[in-house]
C-alpha positions as CSV (number, residue, x, y, z in Angstrom):
1,M,-113.9,-66.5,-63.2
2,T,-115.1,-70.1,-62.9
3,N,-113.4,-72.5,-60.5
4,E,-111.7,-74.8,-63.0
5,F,-110.9,-77.4,-60.4
6,G,-114.5,-77.7,-59.0
7,D,-116.2,-76.1,-56.0
8,E,-114.4,-77.9,-53.2
9,A,-110.8,-78.4,-52.2
10,M,-109.4,-81.5,-53.9
11,D,-106.3,-83.4,-54.5
12,L,-105.1,-82.2,-57.9
13,K,-101.9,-83.3,-59.4
14,E,-99.2,-85.7,-58.4
15,H,-95.6,-84.7,-58.9
16,K,-92.6,-86.7,-57.6
17,G,-94.8,-88.5,-55.0
18,H,-96.5,-85.4,-53.7
19,Y,-100.0,-84.1,-54.3
20,A,-101.4,-80.6,-54.6
21,V,-104.4,-79.5,-52.5
22,V,-106.2,-76.6,-54.0
23,E,-109.1,-74.2,-53.2
24,F,-110.5,-71.4,-55.2
25,D,-110.6,-68.0,-53.5
26,A,-113.7,-66.4,-55.1
27,E,-113.1,-63.1,-53.5
28,D,-109.6,-62.7,-54.9
29,E,-110.3,-64.9,-57.9
30,I,-107.1,-67.0,-57.4
31,F,-106.3,-70.7,-56.8
32,V,-104.6,-71.2,-53.5
33,G,-102.8,-74.4,-52.8
34,H,-100.3,-76.3,-50.8
35,I,-98.5,-79.6,-51.0
36,A,-100.6,-82.2,-49.1
37,G,-99.4,-82.9,-45.7
38,I,-97.0,-79.9,-45.5
39,A,-99.3,-76.9,-45.7
40,D,-97.3,-75.0,-43.2
41,L,-94.1,-75.2,-45.2
42,V,-95.1,-74.8,-48.8
43,G,-97.9,-72.7,-50.2
44,F,-98.5,-71.2,-53.6
45,H,-101.2,-69.4,-55.6
46,A,-102.0,-68.7,-59.3
47,K,-104.7,-67.2,-61.5
48,T,-105.0,-70.1,-64.0
49,V,-104.9,-73.9,-63.9
50,T,-101.7,-73.9,-66.0
51,D,-100.0,-71.4,-63.7
52,F,-101.1,-73.4,-60.7
53,E,-99.7,-76.6,-62.1
54,T,-96.4,-74.9,-62.8
55,A,-96.3,-73.3,-59.3
56,F,-97.0,-76.7,-57.7
57,H,-94.2,-78.5,-59.6
58,E,-91.8,-75.7,-58.7
59,A,-92.9,-75.9,-55.0
60,V,-92.4,-79.7,-54.9
61,D,-88.9,-79.3,-56.6
62,D,-87.9,-76.6,-54.1
63,Y,-89.2,-78.7,-51.2
64,L,-87.3,-81.8,-52.3
65,E,-84.1,-79.6,-52.7
66,I,-84.5,-78.3,-49.2
67,L,-84.9,-81.9,-47.9
68,A,-81.8,-83.0,-49.8
69,K,-79.7,-80.2,-48.4
70,A,-80.9,-80.9,-44.8
71,A,-80.0,-84.5,-45.2
72,G,-76.5,-83.6,-46.2
């Protein structure tokens, strides 16, 4: 499987003011990512670029929902 994002970690997509950071795990052949700046809270992975983008958007939406609930 070719690394569809490039060989190094990079900022990928922006969604609602947040950015994805992604690396390709060659051993497991998956893309592993997190929302920039909050890696400890929100992580996700996927086999394809399309799946990664979907997972990233869902992670941002979930994160924003958690923040909204915490704010009351």
